[in-house]
BANU-568111 format. One record per residue (C-alpha): residue number from 1; x negated, y, z. Coordinates in Angstrom, 1 decimal, padded with zeros to 4 digits, always signed. Layout:
N
[rec NUM,[X,Y,Z]] ...
This chain:
445
[rec 1,[+000.0,+000.0,+000.0]] [rec 2,[-001.3,+003.5,-000.9]] [rec 3,[-002.3,+005.6,+002.0]] [rec 4,[-000.2,+008.8,+002.7]] [rec 5,[-002.2,+012.0,+002.3]] [rec 6,[-002.0,+014.5,+005.0]] [rec 7,[-002.7,+018.3,+004.7]] [rec 8,[-006.3,+019.3,+004.3]] [rec 9,[-008.0,+021.0,+007.3]] [rec 10,[-007.6,+024.8,+007.5]] [rec 11,[-011.3,+025.4,+007.3]] [rec 12,[-011.5,+023.4,+004.1]] [rec 13,[-008.6,+025.3,+002.4]] [rec 14,[-010.4,+028.5,+003.5]] [rec 15,[-013.6,+027.4,+001.8]] [rec 16,[-011.7,+027.0,-001.6]] [rec 17,[-010.1,+030.4,-001.4]] [rec 18,[-013.4,+032.1,-000.2]] [rec 19,[-015.1,+030.6,-003.2]] [rec 20,[-012.3,+031.7,-005.6]] [rec 21,[-012.4,+035.3,-004.2]] [rec 22,[-016.2,+035.4,-004.8]] [rec 23,[-015.6,+034.4,-008.4]] [rec 24,[-012.7,+036.9,-008.8]] [rec 25,[-014.9,+039.7,-007.5]] [rec 26,[-017.2,+039.3,-010.5]] [rec 27,[-014.4,+039.1,-013.1]] [rec 28,[-014.0,+042.9,-013.7]] [rec 29,[-017.7,+043.6,-014.1]] [rec 30,[-018.1,+040.6,-016.5]] [rec 31,[-015.2,+041.9,-018.6]] [rec 32,[-016.8,+045.3,-018.8]] [rec 33,[-020.1,+043.8,-019.7]] [rec 34,[-018.5,+041.8,-022.5]] [rec 35,[-016.6,+044.7,-023.9]] [rec 36,[-019.7,+046.9,-024.0]] [rec 37,[-021.6,+044.1,-025.8]] [rec 38,[-018.7,+043.5,-028.2]] [rec 39,[-018.5,+047.2,-029.1]] [rec 40,[-022.1,+047.2,-030.0]] [rec 41,[-021.7,+044.1,-032.2]] [rec 42,[-018.5,+045.4,-033.9]] [rec 43,[-020.3,+048.6,-034.7]] [rec 44,[-023.1,+046.6,-036.4]] [rec 45,[-020.5,+044.5,-038.2]] [rec 46,[-018.7,+047.6,-039.5]] [rec 47,[-022.0,+048.6,-041.1]] [rec 48,[-022.3,+045.0,-042.6]] [rec 49,[-018.8,+045.5,-044.1]] [rec 50,[-019.9,+048.9,-045.5]] [rec 51,[-022.9,+047.3,-047.2]] [rec 52,[-021.0,+044.2,-048.4]] [rec 53,[-017.2,+044.2,-048.4]] [rec 54,[-017.2,+040.4,-048.7]] [rec 55,[-017.8,+040.3,-044.9]] [rec 56,[-014.9,+041.5,-042.8]] [rec 57,[-014.7,+042.9,-039.2]] [rec 58,[-012.0,+041.1,-037.2]] [rec 59,[-010.5,+043.1,-034.4]] [rec 60,[-007.5,+041.0,-033.9]] [rec 61,[-008.9,+038.1,-031.8]] [rec 62,[-009.2,+039.5,-028.4]] [rec 63,[-009.3,+036.4,-026.2]] [rec 64,[-013.1,+036.1,-025.8]] [rec 65,[-013.1,+038.6,-023.0]] [rec 66,[-010.4,+036.6,-021.2]] [rec 67,[-012.6,+033.5,-021.6]] [rec 68,[-015.7,+035.3,-020.5]] [rec 69,[-014.0,+036.5,-017.3]] [rec 70,[-013.1,+032.9,-016.4]] [rec 71,[-016.7,+031.7,-016.9]] [rec 72,[-019.7,+031.8,-014.6]] [rec 73,[-022.2,+030.5,-017.1]] [rec 74,[-023.9,+032.6,-019.8]] [rec 75,[-023.6,+030.1,-022.6]] [rec 76,[-023.4,+031.6,-026.1]] [rec 77,[-020.2,+033.3,-027.2]] [rec 78,[-018.6,+032.8,-030.6]] [rec 79,[-018.2,+035.8,-032.9]] [rec 80,[-016.5,+034.9,-036.1]] [rec 81,[-017.2,+036.9,-039.3]] [rec 82,[-014.3,+036.4,-041.7]] [rec 83,[-015.0,+036.3,-045.4]] [rec 84,[-012.9,+038.4,-047.8]] [rec 85,[-011.5,+035.6,-049.8]] [rec 86,[-008.1,+034.1,-050.4]] [rec 87,[-008.5,+030.5,-049.2]] [rec 88,[-005.3,+029.6,-051.0]] [rec 89,[-007.0,+030.5,-054.4]] [rec 90,[-009.9,+028.2,-053.7]] [rec 91,[-010.2,+024.5,-054.5]] [rec 92,[-010.6,+022.8,-051.1]] [rec 93,[-012.1,+019.4,-051.8]] [rec 94,[-011.9,+017.3,-048.7]] [rec 95,[-014.7,+014.7,-048.4]] [rec 96,[-013.7,+013.0,-045.1]] [rec 97,[-015.4,+013.0,-041.7]] [rec 98,[-019.2,+012.3,-041.6]] [rec 99,[-018.4,+009.1,-039.7]] [rec 100,[-015.8,+007.3,-037.6]] [rec 101,[-014.9,+009.5,-034.7]] [rec 102,[-017.3,+012.2,-035.8]] [rec 103,[-014.8,+015.0,-035.8]] [rec 104,[-013.0,+017.1,-038.3]] [rec 105,[-012.9,+016.6,-042.0]] [rec 106,[-015.6,+018.2,-044.1]] [rec 107,[-014.9,+019.9,-047.5]] [rec 108,[-016.4,+021.9,-050.3]] [rec 109,[-015.0,+025.3,-051.2]] [rec 110,[-014.7,+025.2,-055.0]] [rec 111,[-014.1,+028.3,-057.1]] [rec 112,[-011.7,+027.7,-059.9]] [rec 113,[-012.4,+028.6,-063.5]] [rec 114,[-009.1,+030.4,-063.8]] [rec 115,[-008.4,+032.8,-060.9]] [rec 116,[-008.5,+036.5,-060.4]] [rec 117,[-010.3,+038.3,-057.6]] [rec 118,[-013.0,+035.6,-057.0]] [rec 119,[-015.8,+037.1,-059.2]] [rec 120,[-017.6,+038.4,-056.1]] [rec 121,[-017.9,+034.8,-054.9]] [rec 122,[-019.6,+033.5,-058.1]] [rec 123,[-022.8,+035.5,-057.6]] [rec 124,[-026.0,+033.6,-057.1]] [rec 125,[-026.5,+034.7,-053.5]] [rec 126,[-023.5,+032.8,-052.2]] [rec 127,[-022.6,+030.5,-055.1]] [rec 128,[-023.9,+027.3,-056.7]] [rec 129,[-022.7,+026.3,-060.1]] [rec 130,[-021.4,+022.8,-060.7]] [rec 131,[-023.9,+020.3,-062.0]] [rec 132,[-021.2,+018.3,-063.6]] [rec 133,[-018.7,+019.5,-066.2]] [rec 134,[-015.3,+020.4,-064.7]] [rec 135,[-012.3,+021.8,-066.4]] [rec 136,[-011.0,+023.2,-063.0]] [rec 137,[-014.1,+024.3,-061.1]] [rec 138,[-017.0,+026.6,-061.8]] [rec 139,[-018.9,+025.7,-058.6]] [rec 140,[-018.9,+026.0,-054.9]] [rec 141,[-019.4,+028.7,-052.2]] [rec 142,[-022.4,+027.4,-050.2]] [rec 143,[-022.4,+027.9,-046.4]] [rec 144,[-026.3,+028.1,-046.1]] [rec 145,[-026.4,+030.9,-048.7]] [rec 146,[-023.6,+032.8,-047.0]] [rec 147,[-025.4,+032.6,-043.7]] [rec 148,[-028.7,+033.8,-045.3]] [rec 149,[-026.9,+036.9,-046.9]] [rec 150,[-025.2,+037.6,-043.6]] [rec 151,[-028.5,+037.5,-041.8]] [rec 152,[-030.1,+040.0,-044.2]] [rec 153,[-027.1,+042.3,-043.9]] [rec 154,[-027.3,+042.2,-040.1]] [rec 155,[-030.9,+043.2,-040.1]] [rec 156,[-030.2,+046.1,-042.3]] [rec 157,[-027.2,+047.1,-040.3]] [rec 158,[-029.0,+047.0,-037.0]] [rec 159,[-031.8,+049.2,-038.3]] [rec 160,[-029.3,+051.7,-039.7]] [rec 161,[-027.3,+051.8,-036.4]] [rec 162,[-030.4,+052.4,-034.3]] [rec 163,[-031.8,+055.1,-036.6]] [rec 164,[-028.4,+056.9,-036.6]] [rec 165,[-027.9,+056.4,-032.8]] [rec 166,[-024.7,+054.5,-033.4]] [rec 167,[-025.7,+052.0,-030.7]] [rec 168,[-027.4,+052.6,-027.4]] [rec 169,[-031.2,+052.3,-027.2]] [rec 170,[-032.2,+048.9,-026.1]] [rec 171,[-028.8,+047.3,-026.6]] [rec 172,[-029.8,+045.4,-029.7]] [rec 173,[-032.9,+044.6,-031.6]] [rec 174,[-033.2,+042.9,-035.0]] [rec 175,[-036.0,+040.8,-033.6]] [rec 176,[-033.5,+038.9,-031.4]] [rec 177,[-031.6,+037.7,-034.5]] [rec 178,[-032.4,+034.1,-035.3]] [rec 179,[-031.0,+032.0,-038.2]] [rec 180,[-030.2,+028.6,-036.7]] [rec 181,[-028.4,+025.7,-038.4]] [rec 182,[-024.7,+026.6,-039.0]] [rec 183,[-024.9,+030.0,-037.2]] [rec 184,[-026.8,+033.1,-036.4]] [rec 185,[-027.8,+033.9,-032.8]] [rec 186,[-028.0,+037.5,-031.6]] [rec 187,[-028.8,+038.9,-028.1]] [rec 188,[-026.9,+042.0,-027.0]] [rec 189,[-027.8,+043.9,-023.8]] [rec 190,[-025.0,+045.2,-021.8]] [rec 191,[-026.0,+046.8,-018.5]] [rec 192,[-028.2,+044.4,-016.7]] [rec 193,[-026.7,+041.4,-018.5]] [rec 194,[-027.8,+040.0,-021.9]] [rec 195,[-025.1,+038.2,-023.8]] [rec 196,[-025.9,+035.7,-026.5]] [rec 197,[-023.5,+035.6,-029.5]] [rec 198,[-023.3,+032.9,-032.1]] [rec 199,[-022.1,+034.5,-035.3]] [rec 200,[-020.4,+032.2,-037.7]] [rec 201,[-018.9,+033.0,-041.1]] [rec 202,[-015.3,+031.8,-041.3]] [rec 203,[-012.7,+031.4,-044.1]] [rec 204,[-009.2,+032.0,-042.7]] [rec 205,[-007.0,+029.2,-043.9]] [rec 206,[-003.3,+029.7,-043.3]] [rec 207,[-002.3,+026.1,-044.3]] [rec 208,[-000.6,+024.2,-041.6]] [rec 209,[-002.0,+020.8,-040.6]] [rec 210,[+000.8,+018.3,-039.9]] [rec 211,[-001.5,+016.0,-038.0]] [rec 212,[-001.9,+018.7,-035.4]] [rec 213,[+001.7,+019.9,-035.4]] [rec 214,[+002.9,+016.3,-034.8]] [rec 215,[+000.9,+015.9,-031.7]] [rec 216,[+003.1,+015.4,-028.6]] [rec 217,[+001.3,+017.8,-026.4]] [rec 218,[+004.1,+020.1,-025.3]] [rec 219,[+004.6,+018.9,-021.7]] [rec 220,[+002.8,+021.1,-019.4]] [rec 221,[+002.8,+024.1,-021.7]] [rec 222,[+005.3,+027.0,-022.0]] [rec 223,[+008.2,+025.9,-024.1]] [rec 224,[+007.6,+026.3,-027.8]] [rec 225,[+004.0,+027.7,-027.3]] [rec 226,[+002.2,+024.6,-028.7]] [rec 227,[+004.2,+024.5,-032.0]] [rec 228,[+003.9,+028.3,-032.3]] [rec 229,[+000.1,+028.3,-031.8]] [rec 230,[-000.6,+025.3,-034.1]] [rec 231,[+001.6,+026.8,-036.8]] [rec 232,[-001.1,+029.4,-037.4]] [rec 233,[-003.3,+026.9,-039.2]] [rec 234,[-007.0,+026.3,-038.8]] [rec 235,[-010.2,+028.0,-040.0]] [rec 236,[-013.1,+026.8,-042.1]] [rec 237,[-016.7,+027.2,-040.8]] [rec 238,[-020.1,+025.8,-041.9]] [rec 239,[-020.6,+022.0,-041.2]] [rec 240,[-023.9,+021.7,-043.1]] [rec 241,[-026.0,+023.5,-045.7]] [rec 242,[-023.4,+022.5,-048.4]] [rec 243,[-020.2,+021.6,-046.6]] [rec 244,[-017.5,+023.4,-044.5]] [rec 245,[-015.3,+021.9,-041.8]] [rec 246,[-012.0,+022.8,-040.0]] [rec 247,[-012.4,+024.6,-036.7]] [rec 248,[-009.8,+024.6,-034.0]] [rec 249,[-011.7,+026.8,-031.5]] [rec 250,[-009.3,+029.7,-031.7]] [rec 251,[-006.2,+027.5,-031.3]] [rec 252,[-007.8,+025.9,-028.2]] [rec 253,[-008.4,+029.4,-026.7]] [rec 254,[-004.8,+030.4,-027.5]] [rec 255,[-003.6,+027.2,-025.7]] [rec 256,[-005.7,+028.1,-022.7]] [rec 257,[-004.3,+031.6,-022.7]] [rec 258,[-000.7,+030.1,-022.7]] [rec 259,[-001.5,+028.1,-019.6]] [rec 260,[-002.4,+031.4,-017.9]] [rec 261,[+001.2,+032.6,-018.3]] [rec 262,[+002.4,+029.8,-016.0]] [rec 263,[+002.7,+030.0,-012.2]] [rec 264,[+000.1,+028.0,-010.4]] [rec 265,[-003.7,+027.5,-010.1]] [rec 266,[-004.7,+026.0,-013.5]] [rec 267,[-007.1,+028.8,-014.5]] [rec 268,[-008.3,+029.2,-010.9]] [rec 269,[-009.2,+025.6,-010.8]] [rec 270,[-011.1,+025.9,-014.1]] [rec 271,[-013.0,+028.9,-012.8]] [rec 272,[-014.0,+027.1,-009.7]] [rec 273,[-015.3,+024.0,-011.6]] [rec 274,[-017.2,+026.1,-014.0]] [rec 275,[-018.9,+028.0,-011.2]] [rec 276,[-019.8,+024.7,-009.4]] [rec 277,[-021.0,+023.3,-012.7]] [rec 278,[-023.2,+026.3,-013.3]] [rec 279,[-024.6,+026.6,-009.8]] [rec 280,[-024.8,+023.0,-008.6]] [rec 281,[-024.6,+020.6,-011.5]] [rec 282,[-026.7,+022.6,-013.8]] [rec 283,[-029.1,+024.1,-011.2]] [rec 284,[-028.1,+027.7,-011.9]] [rec 285,[-028.1,+027.2,-015.6]] [rec 286,[-031.6,+025.8,-015.7]] [rec 287,[-030.5,+022.2,-016.6]] [rec 288,[-028.6,+020.9,-019.6]] [rec 289,[-025.1,+019.8,-018.7]] [rec 290,[-021.4,+020.3,-019.3]] [rec 291,[-020.3,+023.5,-021.0]] [rec 292,[-017.3,+025.7,-020.5]] [rec 293,[-015.8,+024.1,-023.6]] [rec 294,[-016.0,+020.7,-022.0]] [rec 295,[-014.3,+021.9,-018.9]] [rec 296,[-011.6,+023.8,-020.9]] [rec 297,[-010.8,+020.6,-022.7]] [rec 298,[-010.5,+018.8,-019.4]] [rec 299,[-008.0,+021.4,-018.2]] [rec 300,[-005.9,+021.1,-021.4]] [rec 301,[-005.6,+017.4,-020.9]] [rec 302,[-004.9,+017.7,-017.2]] [rec 303,[-002.1,+020.1,-018.0]] [rec 304,[-000.5,+017.4,-020.2]] [rec 305,[-001.1,+014.6,-017.7]] [rec 306,[+000.2,+016.7,-014.9]] [rec 307,[+003.1,+018.8,-016.4]] [rec 308,[+005.0,+019.4,-013.1]] [rec 309,[+004.6,+022.8,-011.6]] [rec 310,[+004.1,+021.3,-008.1]] [rec 311,[+000.9,+019.7,-009.4]] [rec 312,[-000.6,+023.2,-009.7]] [rec 313,[+000.9,+025.0,-006.7]] [rec 314,[-002.1,+024.6,-004.4]] [rec 315,[-005.7,+025.5,-005.2]] [rec 316,[-007.5,+022.4,-003.9]] [rec 317,[-005.0,+020.1,-005.6]] [rec 318,[-005.4,+022.0,-008.9]] [rec 319,[-009.3,+021.5,-008.8]] [rec 320,[-008.8,+017.8,-008.1]] [rec 321,[-006.5,+017.4,-011.0]] [rec 322,[-009.3,+018.5,-013.2]] [rec 323,[-011.9,+016.4,-011.3]] [rec 324,[-010.1,+013.1,-011.7]] [rec 325,[-009.8,+013.6,-015.5]] [rec 326,[-013.4,+014.7,-015.8]] [rec 327,[-014.7,+011.8,-013.7]] [rec 328,[-012.8,+009.3,-015.9]] [rec 329,[-014.2,+010.9,-019.0]] [rec 330,[-017.7,+010.7,-017.7]] [rec 331,[-017.2,+007.1,-016.5]] [rec 332,[-015.9,+006.0,-019.9]] [rec 333,[-018.3,+008.4,-021.8]] [rec 334,[-015.4,+009.7,-023.7]] [rec 335,[-013.9,+013.2,-023.6]] [rec 336,[-011.3,+013.3,-026.4]] [rec 337,[-011.0,+016.5,-028.4]] [rec 338,[-007.6,+018.0,-027.4]] [rec 339,[-006.3,+018.3,-030.9]] [rec 340,[-008.2,+015.5,-032.5]] [rec 341,[-008.4,+012.8,-029.9]] [rec 342,[-010.3,+010.4,-032.1]] [rec 343,[-013.3,+012.8,-031.8]] [rec 344,[-015.4,+012.3,-028.6]] [rec 345,[-016.9,+015.5,-027.4]] [rec 346,[-019.5,+013.6,-025.3]] [rec 347,[-020.7,+011.5,-028.3]] [rec 348,[-024.2,+012.4,-029.4]] [rec 349,[-024.3,+015.3,-026.9]] [rec 350,[-027.8,+014.3,-025.7]] [rec 351,[-026.6,+014.7,-022.1]] [rec 352,[-027.5,+012.3,-019.2]] [rec 353,[-024.0,+011.4,-018.5]] [rec 354,[-024.9,+009.0,-015.6]] [rec 355,[-026.7,+011.9,-013.8]] [rec 356,[-023.8,+014.2,-014.4]] [rec 357,[-021.3,+011.6,-013.2]] [rec 358,[-023.3,+011.2,-010.0]] [rec 359,[-023.2,+015.0,-009.3]] [rec 360,[-019.5,+015.3,-010.1]] [rec 361,[-018.6,+012.3,-008.0]] [rec 362,[-020.6,+013.6,-005.1]] [rec 363,[-018.8,+017.0,-005.3]] [rec 364,[-015.4,+015.3,-005.4]] [rec 365,[-016.3,+013.2,-002.4]] [rec 366,[-017.7,+016.0,-000.3]] [rec 367,[-017.1,+019.4,-001.9]] [rec 368,[-017.8,+021.6,+001.1]] [rec 369,[-021.6,+022.0,+000.5]] [rec 370,[-021.1,+023.4,-003.0]] [rec 371,[-018.3,+025.8,-001.9]] [rec 372,[-020.3,+027.7,+000.7]] [rec 373,[-021.0,+031.3,-000.3]] [rec 374,[-022.9,+032.6,+002.7]] [rec 375,[-023.9,+031.7,+006.3]] [rec 376,[-020.4,+032.3,+007.8]] [rec 377,[-019.2,+029.3,+005.8]] [rec 378,[-021.8,+026.9,+007.3]] [rec 379,[-020.4,+024.0,+009.3]] [rec 380,[-019.9,+020.3,+009.3]] [rec 381,[-018.8,+018.7,+006.1]] [rec 382,[-015.7,+016.5,+006.2]] [rec 383,[-016.3,+012.7,+005.8]] [rec 384,[-016.6,+011.4,+002.2]] [rec 385,[-013.2,+011.2,+000.6]] [rec 386,[-013.9,+008.0,-001.3]] [rec 387,[-016.0,+004.9,-000.8]] [rec 388,[-018.1,+003.0,-003.2]] [rec 389,[-016.6,+001.2,-006.2]] [rec 390,[-014.4,+004.1,-007.5]] [rec 391,[-016.4,+004.1,-010.8]] [rec 392,[-014.9,+000.7,-011.8]] [rec 393,[-011.4,+002.2,-011.4]] [rec 394,[-012.4,+005.3,-013.3]] [rec 395,[-013.6,+003.2,-016.3]] [rec 396,[-010.2,+001.4,-016.9]] [rec 397,[-009.1,+003.7,-019.7]] [rec 398,[-012.0,+002.5,-021.8]] [rec 399,[-010.6,-001.1,-021.7]] [rec 400,[-006.9,-000.1,-022.0]] [rec 401,[-005.8,+003.3,-023.4]] [rec 402,[-002.5,+002.8,-021.6]] [rec 403,[-004.3,+003.9,-018.4]] [rec 404,[-004.6,+007.5,-019.9]] [rec 405,[-001.3,+008.4,-018.2]] [rec 406,[+000.0,+010.4,-015.3]] [rec 407,[+000.5,+007.3,-013.0]] [rec 408,[-003.1,+006.2,-013.4]] [rec 409,[-004.4,+009.6,-012.5]] [rec 410,[-002.0,+009.9,-009.6]] [rec 411,[-003.7,+006.7,-008.2]] [rec 412,[-007.0,+008.6,-008.5]] [rec 413,[-005.5,+011.6,-006.7]] [rec 414,[-004.4,+009.4,-003.9]] [rec 415,[-007.9,+007.9,-003.7]] [rec 416,[-009.2,+011.4,-003.1]] [rec 417,[-006.4,+012.2,-000.6]] [rec 418,[-004.9,+015.0,-002.6]] [rec 419,[-001.7,+013.4,-004.1]] [rec 420,[+000.9,+015.3,-002.1]] [rec 421,[+003.8,+014.7,-004.5]] [rec 422,[+007.3,+013.9,-003.3]] [rec 423,[+008.9,+012.8,-006.6]] [rec 424,[+010.1,+009.2,-006.1]] [rec 425,[+009.7,+008.1,-009.7]] [rec 426,[+006.1,+009.3,-009.8]] [rec 427,[+005.4,+007.5,-006.5]] [rec 428,[+006.9,+004.3,-007.8]] [rec 429,[+005.0,+004.6,-011.1]] [rec 430,[+001.7,+005.2,-009.2]] [rec 431,[+002.3,+002.2,-006.9]] [rec 432,[+003.0,+000.0,-009.9]] [rec 433,[-000.3,+001.1,-011.5]] [rec 434,[-002.1,+000.6,-008.2]] [rec 435,[-000.8,-003.0,-007.9]] [rec 436,[-002.0,-003.7,-011.5]] [rec 437,[-005.5,-002.3,-010.8]] [rec 438,[-005.6,-004.3,-007.5]] [rec 439,[-004.7,-007.5,-009.4]] [rec 440,[-007.5,-006.7,-011.9]] [rec 441,[-009.9,-006.2,-009.1]] [rec 442,[-009.0,-009.5,-007.5]] [rec 443,[-009.4,-011.4,-010.8]] [rec 444,[-012.9,-009.9,-011.4]] [rec 445,[-014.1,-010.6,-007.8]] 
């Protein structure tokens, strides 16, 4: 029989809220730093557009500041540079994913022989003529060439803006611009903080993707928000020197923003885990590890697996709903992309997943040490919440995908003594799963 969970000690609850208050105290300065850096970058991109109208300045996507305020880490931020081209007029030749489970479909962007307004995209600096004869296609827009042109334009724009004092001295230097595979990296100083931007050329594609719209992901999100957000379609970004791929980054950020409109501690839980990840699991950012993108995906899945408002009413419980999903993903070495579950975000990540798992499990078992901000929070830690052997339970979804369900994660919550749900149907479903896992354990022993 599952043990009933009692209320957490008052000092423990206090630690969670003290930790959250410390994070919140930094949100406003972080937003201001981001906005100053973004203004510098937009000024430079305005000059890029003046030099070459094929590159557009996008002022409409204002959610990066919102994400930056949630984060503690200084991982690079994405800045998309749209291309002035009608994707509907191009020949999008889908080539399939690079390999099974490797992610979104790759494609070539072909320029048709018949089509008005595409002449600027058939110049040698961004275009490669077809080697084979084709009645429909002249050739392709090449991502590596587009990136190279954009880099040269950025250098010229930075020099111009500095000479004409359009940007503050010291805020940006062309020497910090690096051309990396599939993106350009640029360092922008804002106050005492330096923000790293990854600039990526993007083709806006308004075509809807039925595979995304058919996903049953509406539980846990505001009514109608998922369908409305996914109906905007996806973008195309560089996938290799020659190929483009679909990108759902903006859609995921919009979904995260939609969660922020709901009552509860979803985003607070994400902020706490990101801070713990940065300070404890990644040693203040000096070690490789999980990114904000990984943790954001965990929250999106947790919101589907725990759609009830009562799951998110209390801060500690909200954090543990993210933790049980994260621990299971680390134990099974599979964090499914939220909109393309066949794509594993941990595959080929180069991360030591065993080491990360040990750190996350240690925090979940005894979180107090990682939540102490200053000396007034020192005190005895509570006993470990879990005993040995929990990893075997966390690995069950790898052998049977049916375990990727609310009842299974409710069992994990109960293991960590943070279930606290009164719904009889959920308790019954949890107990049923618990009995099943107990039988499995007896058979293996």
